[in-house]
VOTOR-417262 format. One record per residue (C-alpha): residue number from 1; residue in three letters; x, y, z. Coordinates in Angstrom, 2 decimals, always signed. Each point is the difference from the previous one (the first is absolute). Layout:
// residues N
@n:NUM res:ALA px:X py:Y pz:Z
...
//
This chain:
// residues 321
@n:1 res:MET px:+26.98 py:+186.79 pz:-92.67
@n:2 res:THR px:-1.97 py:-2.25 pz:-2.29
@n:3 res:HIS px:+0.85 py:-3.66 pz:-0.59
@n:4 res:HIS px:-1.19 py:-2.04 pz:-2.96
@n:5 res:LEU px:-0.95 py:-3.63 pz:+0.11
@n:6 res:VAL px:-1.61 py:-2.36 pz:-2.47
@n:7 res:PRO px:-2.01 py:-2.34 pz:+2.27
@n:8 res:SER px:-0.54 py:-3.66 pz:-0.73
@n:9 res:ASP px:-2.60 py:-2.27 pz:+1.62
@n:10 res:ALA px:+2.64 py:-2.70 pz:+0.15
@n:11 res:LEU px:+1.93 py:+2.13 pz:+2.46
@n:12 res:ILE px:-2.80 py:+0.57 pz:+2.51
@n:13 res:ALA px:+1.11 py:-2.98 pz:+2.09
@n:14 res:THR px:+3.19 py:+1.85 pz:+0.91
@n:15 res:ARG px:-0.64 py:+3.49 pz:+1.26
@n:16 res:ARG px:+3.52 py:+1.25 pz:-0.37
@n:17 res:ALA px:+0.17 py:-1.35 pz:-3.53
@n:18 res:VAL px:-2.96 py:+2.19 pz:-0.92
@n:19 res:LEU px:+1.70 py:+3.04 pz:+1.49
@n:20 res:ARG px:+3.56 py:-0.77 pz:-1.04
@n:21 res:GLY px:-0.45 py:+1.62 pz:-3.40
@n:22 res:ALA px:+0.40 py:+3.39 pz:+1.64
@n:23 res:ALA px:+3.60 py:+1.21 pz:+0.19
@n:24 res:ALA px:+1.49 py:+0.83 pz:+3.37
@n:25 res:VAL px:-0.02 py:+3.73 pz:+0.59
@n:26 res:GLY px:+1.92 py:+2.35 pz:+2.27
@n:27 res:ALA px:+3.20 py:-0.45 pz:+1.89
@n:28 res:GLY px:+1.14 py:+0.91 pz:+3.46
@n:29 res:THR px:+1.43 py:-1.13 pz:+3.27
@n:30 res:LEU px:-1.29 py:-0.29 pz:+3.53
@n:31 res:ALA px:-0.94 py:+3.12 pz:+1.88
@n:32 res:ALA px:+2.25 py:+1.39 pz:+2.69
@n:33 res:TRP px:-2.56 py:-1.38 pz:+2.46
@n:34 res:ALA px:+1.08 py:-3.48 pz:-1.04
@n:35 res:GLY px:+3.68 py:+0.77 pz:+0.14
@n:36 res:GLY px:+0.71 py:+0.93 pz:-3.61
@n:37 res:THR px:-0.08 py:+3.08 pz:-2.22
@n:38 res:ARG px:-3.28 py:+0.87 pz:-1.66
@n:39 res:ALA px:+0.10 py:+0.86 pz:-3.67
@n:40 res:ALA px:-2.55 py:+2.27 pz:-1.68
@n:41 res:ALA px:-2.59 py:-2.19 pz:-1.68
@n:42 res:ALA px:-3.28 py:+1.86 pz:+0.01
@n:43 res:SER px:-1.09 py:-0.35 pz:-3.61
@n:44 res:HIS px:-2.61 py:-2.59 pz:+0.89
@n:45 res:HIS px:-1.51 py:+2.03 pz:+2.86
@n:46 res:ARG px:-2.76 py:+2.54 pz:-0.43
@n:47 res:THR px:+1.03 py:+3.59 pz:+0.58
@n:48 res:GLY px:-1.35 py:+1.28 pz:+3.29
@n:49 res:THR px:-1.17 py:-3.40 pz:+1.24
@n:50 res:VAL px:-0.43 py:-0.30 pz:+3.75
@n:51 res:HIS px:+1.96 py:-3.10 pz:+0.96
@n:52 res:VAL px:-1.33 py:-0.41 pz:+3.57
@n:53 res:VAL px:-3.70 py:+0.26 pz:+0.87
@n:54 res:SER px:-1.28 py:-1.06 pz:+3.41
@n:55 res:ARG px:-3.23 py:-0.84 pz:+1.78
@n:56 res:HIS px:-0.64 py:-0.98 pz:+3.59
@n:57 res:THR px:-2.14 py:-2.72 pz:+1.53
@n:58 res:GLY px:+0.07 py:-0.31 pz:+3.77
@n:59 res:PRO px:+3.62 py:-0.08 pz:+1.17
@n:60 res:TYR px:+1.38 py:-0.74 pz:-3.48
@n:61 res:GLU px:+1.32 py:+2.31 pz:-2.68
@n:62 res:VAL px:-0.28 py:-1.61 pz:-3.43
@n:63 res:MET px:+2.36 py:+1.57 pz:-2.53
@n:64 res:ALA px:-0.26 py:-0.53 pz:-3.74
@n:65 res:LEU px:+3.54 py:-0.07 pz:-1.44
@n:66 res:LEU px:+0.33 py:+0.58 pz:-3.74
@n:67 res:ASP px:+2.87 py:-2.08 pz:-1.35
@n:68 res:ALA px:-0.55 py:+0.78 pz:-3.70
@n:69 res:HIS px:-2.47 py:+0.91 pz:-2.71
@n:70 res:GLY px:-0.05 py:-1.28 pz:-3.57
@n:71 res:THR px:-1.89 py:-1.27 pz:-3.02
@n:72 res:PHE px:-1.00 py:-3.66 pz:+0.08
@n:73 res:PRO px:+1.34 py:-2.12 pz:-2.87
@n:74 res:LEU px:-3.45 py:-1.26 pz:-1.00
@n:75 res:PRO px:-2.69 py:+2.37 pz:-1.31
@n:76 res:ARG px:-2.83 py:+0.20 pz:+2.48
@n:77 res:GLN px:-2.52 py:-1.89 pz:-2.15
@n:78 res:GLU px:+2.44 py:-2.90 pz:-0.42
@n:79 res:ALA px:+0.67 py:-0.03 pz:+3.76
@n:80 res:PHE px:-3.75 py:-0.06 pz:+0.73
@n:81 res:PRO px:-1.53 py:-1.61 pz:-3.10
@n:82 res:ASP px:-3.50 py:-0.39 pz:+1.47
@n:83 res:ALA px:-0.42 py:+3.66 pz:+0.93
@n:84 res:THR px:-2.78 py:+1.77 pz:-1.90
@n:85 res:ASP px:-0.19 py:+3.60 pz:-1.14
@n:86 res:ALA px:-2.34 py:+0.70 pz:+2.91
@n:87 res:ASP px:+2.50 py:-1.54 pz:+2.43
@n:88 res:TRP px:+2.75 py:+2.27 pz:-1.32
@n:89 res:VAL px:-2.20 py:+3.08 pz:+0.33
@n:90 res:ARG px:-0.65 py:-0.76 pz:+3.67
@n:91 res:ALA px:+3.66 py:-0.81 pz:+0.61
@n:92 res:GLU px:+1.18 py:+3.26 pz:-1.53
@n:93 res:ARG px:-2.17 py:+1.92 pz:+2.44
@n:94 res:LEU px:+1.69 py:-1.82 pz:+2.87
@n:95 res:ASP px:+3.61 py:+0.28 pz:-1.21
@n:96 res:PRO px:+0.39 py:+2.31 pz:-2.99
@n:97 res:ALA px:+3.80 py:+0.00 pz:+0.27
@n:98 res:ALA px:+0.03 py:-3.71 pz:-0.94
@n:99 res:PHE px:-1.18 py:+0.82 pz:-3.53
@n:100 res:GLY px:+2.96 py:+0.84 pz:-2.21
@n:101 res:ALA px:+0.07 py:+0.74 pz:-3.70
@n:102 res:ASP px:-0.77 py:-2.70 pz:-2.56
@n:103 res:GLY px:-1.58 py:-2.39 pz:+2.48
@n:104 res:THR px:+2.97 py:-0.19 pz:+2.37
@n:105 res:TRP px:-0.22 py:-0.76 pz:+3.68
@n:106 res:GLU px:+1.83 py:+2.40 pz:+2.34
@n:107 res:LEU px:+0.61 py:-1.39 pz:+3.44
@n:108 res:ASP px:+1.76 py:+0.60 pz:+3.28
@n:109 res:PHE px:+2.22 py:-2.54 pz:+1.77
@n:110 res:ARG px:-0.69 py:+0.53 pz:+3.67
@n:111 res:CYS px:+0.98 py:-1.47 pz:+3.36
@n:112 res:TYR px:-1.43 py:+0.77 pz:+3.43
@n:113 res:ALA px:+1.48 py:+0.61 pz:+3.42
@n:114 res:VAL px:-2.07 py:-0.47 pz:+3.15
@n:115 res:ARG px:+1.57 py:+1.97 pz:+2.84
@n:116 res:ARG px:-1.16 py:-0.59 pz:+3.54
@n:117 res:PRO px:+0.65 py:+2.00 pz:+3.19
@n:118 res:GLY px:+3.68 py:-0.13 pz:+0.82
@n:119 res:GLY px:+1.04 py:+0.18 pz:-3.65
@n:120 res:ARG px:+0.21 py:-3.68 pz:-0.88
@n:121 res:VAL px:-1.17 py:-0.85 pz:-3.52
@n:122 res:THR px:-1.65 py:-2.80 pz:-1.94
@n:123 res:LEU px:+0.87 py:+0.36 pz:-3.69
@n:124 res:VAL px:-2.42 py:-1.48 pz:-2.53
@n:125 res:ASP px:+1.74 py:-0.90 pz:-3.26
@n:126 res:THR px:+3.33 py:+1.36 pz:-1.20
@n:127 res:GLY px:-0.61 py:+1.19 pz:-3.55
@n:128 res:ILE px:+1.89 py:-0.46 pz:-3.25
@n:129 res:GLY px:+3.53 py:+0.23 pz:+1.36
@n:130 res:ALA px:+3.31 py:+1.18 pz:-1.34
@n:131 res:ALA px:+1.29 py:-0.11 pz:-3.56
@n:132 res:GLY px:+0.62 py:-3.66 pz:-0.76
@n:133 res:SER px:-2.77 py:-1.30 pz:+2.26
@n:134 res:PRO px:-2.36 py:-2.63 pz:-1.48
@n:135 res:ALA px:-2.54 py:+2.73 pz:-0.84
@n:136 res:SER px:+2.58 py:+1.57 pz:-2.32
@n:137 res:ASP px:-1.41 py:-2.08 pz:-2.85
@n:138 res:TRP px:-3.06 py:+2.25 pz:-0.17
@n:139 res:ALA px:-0.35 py:+2.49 pz:+2.87
@n:140 res:PRO px:+1.46 py:+3.53 pz:+0.26
@n:141 res:VAL px:+2.98 py:-0.82 pz:+2.20
@n:142 res:PRO px:+1.66 py:+1.27 pz:+2.06
@n:143 res:GLY px:-2.71 py:+0.60 pz:+2.54
@n:144 res:ARG px:+0.47 py:+2.61 pz:+2.66
@n:145 res:LEU px:-1.32 py:-1.75 pz:+3.12
@n:146 res:PRO px:+3.21 py:+0.45 pz:+2.05
@n:147 res:SER px:-0.04 py:+3.78 pz:-0.46
@n:148 res:VAL px:-3.77 py:+0.15 pz:+0.58
@n:149 res:LEU px:+0.41 py:-1.88 pz:+3.28
@n:150 res:GLN px:+2.70 py:+2.45 pz:+0.97
@n:151 res:HIS px:-2.31 py:+2.90 pz:-0.84
@n:152 res:ALA px:-2.69 py:-1.59 pz:+2.19
@n:153 res:GLY px:+2.43 py:-0.19 pz:+2.91
@n:154 res:ILE px:+0.25 py:-3.79 pz:-0.10
@n:155 res:GLY px:+3.40 py:-1.62 pz:+0.47
@n:156 res:ARG px:+0.66 py:-3.57 pz:-1.00
@n:157 res:ASP px:+0.34 py:-0.98 pz:+3.68
@n:158 res:ASP px:-3.47 py:+1.41 pz:+0.73
@n:159 res:VAL px:-1.53 py:-2.74 pz:-2.16
@n:160 res:ASP px:-0.65 py:-3.08 pz:+2.11
@n:161 res:THR px:-2.45 py:-1.72 pz:-2.37
@n:162 res:VAL px:-0.28 py:-0.21 pz:-3.79
@n:163 res:VAL px:-3.19 py:-1.49 pz:-1.42
@n:164 res:LEU px:+0.28 py:-1.06 pz:-3.63
@n:165 res:THR px:-3.49 py:-0.15 pz:-1.47
@n:166 res:HIS px:+1.30 py:-2.36 pz:-2.67
@n:167 res:LEU px:+3.17 py:-0.95 pz:-1.82
@n:168 res:HIS px:-0.26 py:+1.93 pz:-3.27
@n:169 res:GLU px:+3.10 py:+1.94 pz:-0.87
@n:170 res:ASP px:-1.58 py:+3.46 pz:+0.28
@n:171 res:HIS px:-0.89 py:-0.72 pz:+3.64
@n:172 res:PHE px:+3.26 py:-1.43 pz:+1.36
@n:173 res:GLY px:+2.69 py:+2.04 pz:-1.76
@n:174 res:TRP px:+1.49 py:+1.84 pz:+2.99
@n:175 res:THR px:-0.13 py:-3.00 pz:+2.36
@n:176 res:VAL px:+3.69 py:-0.51 pz:-0.71
@n:177 res:ASP px:+2.73 py:+2.18 pz:-1.45
@n:178 res:PRO px:+1.74 py:-0.93 pz:-3.27
@n:179 res:SER px:+2.48 py:-2.17 pz:+1.90
@n:180 res:GLY px:-2.82 py:-2.06 pz:+1.49
@n:181 res:THR px:+0.32 py:+1.46 pz:+3.50
@n:182 res:PRO px:-3.34 py:+0.61 pz:+1.74
@n:183 res:MET px:-0.83 py:+3.70 pz:+0.12
@n:184 res:PHE px:-1.81 py:-0.34 pz:+3.33
@n:185 res:PRO px:+2.23 py:-2.27 pz:+2.09
@n:186 res:GLY px:-2.04 py:+0.39 pz:+3.18
@n:187 res:ALA px:-3.33 py:-0.90 pz:-1.58
@n:188 res:ARG px:-1.88 py:-3.26 pz:-0.31
@n:189 res:HIS px:-1.39 py:-0.35 pz:-3.53
@n:190 res:VAL px:-3.55 py:-1.32 pz:+0.00
@n:191 res:VAL px:-1.07 py:-2.03 pz:-3.07
@n:192 res:GLN px:-2.81 py:-2.50 pz:-0.34
@n:193 res:ARG px:+1.42 py:-3.52 pz:-0.13
@n:194 res:ALA px:-2.28 py:-0.75 pz:-2.96
@n:195 res:GLU px:+1.67 py:+2.81 pz:-1.95
@n:196 res:ILE px:+3.46 py:-1.47 pz:+0.52
@n:197 res:ALA px:-1.20 py:-3.54 pz:-0.77
@n:198 res:ALA px:-1.43 py:+1.14 pz:-3.35
@n:199 res:LEU px:+3.35 py:+1.31 pz:-1.29
@n:200 res:ASP px:+1.85 py:-1.91 pz:-2.68
@n:201 res:ALA px:+3.61 py:-0.80 pz:+0.84
@n:202 res:ASP px:+1.23 py:+2.44 pz:-2.64
@n:203 res:ASP px:-2.34 py:+2.85 pz:+0.98
@n:204 res:SER px:+1.96 py:+3.20 pz:+0.64
@n:205 res:ALA px:-1.82 py:+0.42 pz:+3.31
@n:206 res:MET px:+1.60 py:-3.19 pz:+1.28
@n:207 res:SER px:+3.58 py:+1.02 pz:-0.67
@n:208 res:TYR px:-0.38 py:+3.75 pz:+0.50
@n:209 res:VAL px:-2.14 py:+0.08 pz:+3.14
@n:210 res:VAL px:-0.96 py:-3.32 pz:+1.57
@n:211 res:GLU px:+3.42 py:-1.60 pz:+0.24
@n:212 res:PRO px:+1.85 py:+3.13 pz:+1.22
@n:213 res:LEU px:-2.65 py:+0.55 pz:+2.69
@n:214 res:ARG px:+0.11 py:-3.65 pz:+0.98
@n:215 res:ARG px:+3.79 py:+0.06 pz:+0.31
@n:216 res:ALA px:-0.20 py:+3.12 pz:+2.15
@n:217 res:GLY px:-2.66 py:-1.54 pz:+2.26
@n:218 res:LEU px:-2.46 py:+2.75 pz:-0.94
@n:219 res:LEU px:-2.60 py:-1.98 pz:-1.97
@n:220 res:HIS px:-3.22 py:-0.41 pz:+2.01
@n:221 res:PRO px:-2.51 py:-2.20 pz:-1.88
@n:222 res:VAL px:-3.57 py:+0.11 pz:+1.31
@n:223 res:ASP px:-3.15 py:-1.96 pz:-0.68
@n:224 res:GLY px:-3.24 py:+1.88 pz:-0.35
@n:225 res:ARG px:-1.20 py:+3.03 pz:+1.92
@n:226 res:THR px:+2.84 py:+1.17 pz:+2.25
@n:227 res:LYS px:+0.20 py:+2.88 pz:+2.46
@n:228 res:VAL px:+3.27 py:+1.77 pz:-0.76
@n:229 res:GLN px:-0.21 py:+2.67 pz:+2.69
@n:230 res:GLY px:-2.39 py:+0.69 pz:+2.87
@n:231 res:ARG px:-1.89 py:-1.98 pz:+2.60
@n:232 res:PRO px:-3.36 py:-1.80 pz:-0.04
@n:233 res:GLY px:-2.86 py:+2.46 pz:+0.35
@n:234 res:CYS px:+2.25 py:+2.99 pz:-0.66
@n:235 res:ALA px:+1.23 py:+1.95 pz:-3.00
@n:236 res:ALA px:+1.95 py:-2.34 pz:-2.23
@n:237 res:VAL px:+1.75 py:-0.56 pz:-3.31
@n:238 res:THR px:-1.12 py:-3.28 pz:-1.57
@n:239 res:ALA px:+1.07 py:-1.91 pz:-3.09
@n:240 res:VAL px:-3.10 py:-1.31 pz:-1.77
@n:241 res:PRO px:+0.12 py:-2.62 pz:-2.79
@n:242 res:THR px:-1.42 py:+1.41 pz:-3.25
@n:243 res:PRO px:+0.92 py:-2.60 pz:-2.63
@n:244 res:GLY px:-0.56 py:+0.06 pz:-3.73
@n:245 res:HIS px:+2.50 py:+2.49 pz:-1.33
@n:246 res:THR px:+2.51 py:-2.54 pz:+1.30
@n:247 res:PRO px:-0.67 py:-3.16 pz:+2.04
@n:248 res:GLY px:+1.26 py:+1.48 pz:+3.26
@n:249 res:HIS px:-0.87 py:+3.66 pz:-0.48
@n:250 res:GLN px:-0.77 py:+1.84 pz:+3.24
@n:251 res:SER px:-1.31 py:+3.44 pz:+0.85
@n:252 res:VAL px:+0.58 py:+1.91 pz:+3.24
@n:253 res:LEU px:-2.77 py:+1.31 pz:+2.26
@n:254 res:VAL px:+1.04 py:+2.94 pz:+2.18
@n:255 res:ASP px:-2.73 py:+0.12 pz:+2.64
@n:256 res:GLY px:+0.22 py:+3.02 pz:+2.25
@n:257 res:GLY px:-2.76 py:-1.30 pz:+2.23
@n:258 res:GLY px:-2.82 py:+2.02 pz:-1.53
@n:259 res:ARG px:-1.88 py:+0.27 pz:-3.30
@n:260 res:ASP px:+2.83 py:+1.67 pz:-1.88
@n:261 res:GLY px:+2.20 py:-2.98 pz:-0.83
@n:262 res:ILE px:+2.29 py:-0.12 pz:-3.02
@n:263 res:VAL px:+0.44 py:-3.01 pz:-2.29
@n:264 res:ILE px:+3.30 py:-0.14 pz:-1.89
@n:265 res:THR px:-1.21 py:-1.92 pz:-3.01
@n:266 res:GLY px:+3.14 py:-1.13 pz:-1.80
@n:267 res:ASP px:-1.11 py:-1.13 pz:-3.46
@n:268 res:VAL px:-3.56 py:-1.07 pz:+0.81
@n:269 res:LEU px:-0.87 py:+2.88 pz:-2.33
@n:270 res:VAL px:+2.67 py:+1.51 pz:-2.19
@n:271 res:HIS px:-1.99 py:+2.53 pz:-2.02
@n:272 res:ALA px:-3.05 py:+2.16 pz:+0.72
@n:273 res:VAL px:-1.94 py:-2.05 pz:-2.55
@n:274 res:GLN px:-0.02 py:-2.84 pz:+2.55
@n:275 res:LEU px:-1.39 py:+2.38 pz:+2.61
@n:276 res:ALA px:-2.66 py:+1.25 pz:-2.40
@n:277 res:ALA px:-0.81 py:-3.53 pz:-1.23
@n:278 res:PRO px:+1.39 py:-2.69 pz:+2.37
@n:279 res:ASP px:-0.84 py:-2.81 pz:-2.44
@n:280 res:VAL px:+2.60 py:+1.32 pz:-2.45
@n:281 res:ALA px:+2.98 py:-2.35 pz:-0.01
@n:282 res:TYR px:+3.62 py:+1.02 pz:-0.37
@n:283 res:ARG px:+1.79 py:-1.99 pz:-2.69
@n:284 res:LEU px:+2.92 py:-0.86 pz:+2.28
@n:285 res:GLU px:-1.99 py:-1.30 pz:+2.97
@n:286 res:ASP px:+1.01 py:-3.54 pz:+0.89
@n:287 res:ASP px:-3.58 py:-1.18 pz:+0.62
@n:288 res:ARG px:-2.54 py:+2.44 pz:-1.39
@n:289 res:ALA px:-3.06 py:-1.62 pz:+1.56
@n:290 res:THR px:+1.55 py:-0.03 pz:+3.46
@n:291 res:ALA px:+1.31 py:+3.54 pz:-0.46
@n:292 res:ARG px:-3.52 py:+1.16 pz:-0.91
@n:293 res:ARG px:-1.53 py:-1.60 pz:+3.10
@n:294 res:THR px:+2.75 py:+1.45 pz:+2.17
@n:295 res:ARG px:-0.49 py:+3.48 pz:-1.45
@n:296 res:TRP px:-3.76 py:-0.07 pz:+0.64
@n:297 res:ALA px:+0.51 py:-1.27 pz:+3.57
@n:298 res:LEU px:+2.64 py:+2.63 pz:+0.83
@n:299 res:LEU px:-2.10 py:+2.84 pz:-1.42
@n:300 res:SER px:-3.16 py:-1.22 pz:+1.73
@n:301 res:GLU px:+1.70 py:-0.19 pz:+3.39
@n:302 res:ALA px:+1.67 py:+3.37 pz:-0.48
@n:303 res:ARG px:-3.32 py:+1.63 pz:-0.83
@n:304 res:THR px:-1.76 py:-1.64 pz:+2.92
@n:305 res:ARG px:+2.70 py:+1.00 pz:+2.47
@n:306 res:HIS px:+0.71 py:+3.43 pz:-1.53
@n:307 res:HIS px:+3.61 py:-0.83 pz:-0.74
@n:308 res:VAL px:+2.17 py:+2.02 pz:-2.39
@n:309 res:LEU px:+1.99 py:-1.82 pz:-2.68
@n:310 res:ALA px:+3.73 py:+0.64 pz:-0.26
@n:311 res:THR px:+0.96 py:-0.98 pz:-3.54
@n:312 res:ALA px:+3.27 py:-1.00 pz:-1.58
@n:313 res:HIS px:-0.51 py:+1.13 pz:-3.59
@n:314 res:LEU px:-2.85 py:+2.49 pz:-0.22
@n:315 res:ASN px:+1.18 py:+3.59 pz:-0.33
@n:316 res:ARG px:-1.83 py:+0.84 pz:+3.22
@n:317 res:PRO px:+1.42 py:-1.80 pz:+3.03
@n:318 res:PHE px:-3.14 py:+0.07 pz:+2.16
@n:319 res:VAL px:-3.44 py:-0.60 pz:-1.51
@n:320 res:SER px:-3.45 py:-0.80 pz:+1.36
@n:321 res:PRO px:-1.45 py:-3.31 pz:-1.14
//
């Protein structure tokens, strides 16, 4: 489904204001997995799309979970104003499905589950959420993460950790249900303290996610590089600060103990054009210069260590840097 938006430079300071011109789409309720009745709402999903794709590294299974697919409100050239024709040619080779008609940007909205022996799970990001979630202003809600988790054999009590890469509405939508009750009541929710500190008092993330998690005793702020699972010298899951897109953005390194690690990138790169040309800035990055340095550093380390990238918005979940 295509959204239309007339952008204004005066609105860049407020990300949601830029995106709010798109009408909310779709309707639905929670999946049976979450205790409700799931309505049919597939118009924004690609026919035949595989919603769970997995890779292994050491003892970990990393599962890409497709919450939704849609057309971004901004045309791709407006979202990435510095991209050249040559950049777009290289990007289209990497992710042809991102190139819609009339200059549109087609993107996935993806979360990741890291399952370790014994079946316990670290969930990275929670997608766009239900109808009425903060992402409803512009994203193709409702997402389908609850049913995708069910399909992957993951129950809500299997999730003992949720890592939120950052507090944009398309990454925290299923953290709570529409009543504000945490969806994963047995999980600590790992967020960089700098990300929380940067929120305005009226930011939807504060009322929709931070305060409910805080009241439930599930908010787990961290500072800097933090081992989420594992032991020193062994396979581990680690939250790694990757600022720029937001002040407290973090990525997740899943290190199986060999040379086949997986980096869950969050929004360090949101389109293949930033993989083809890392200097290309995204219009809605909080600090473009910092985001550019972060992107180069992440890609350089991934190439040196032969890591695979697990992306949130490219139409391929796992890509080589």
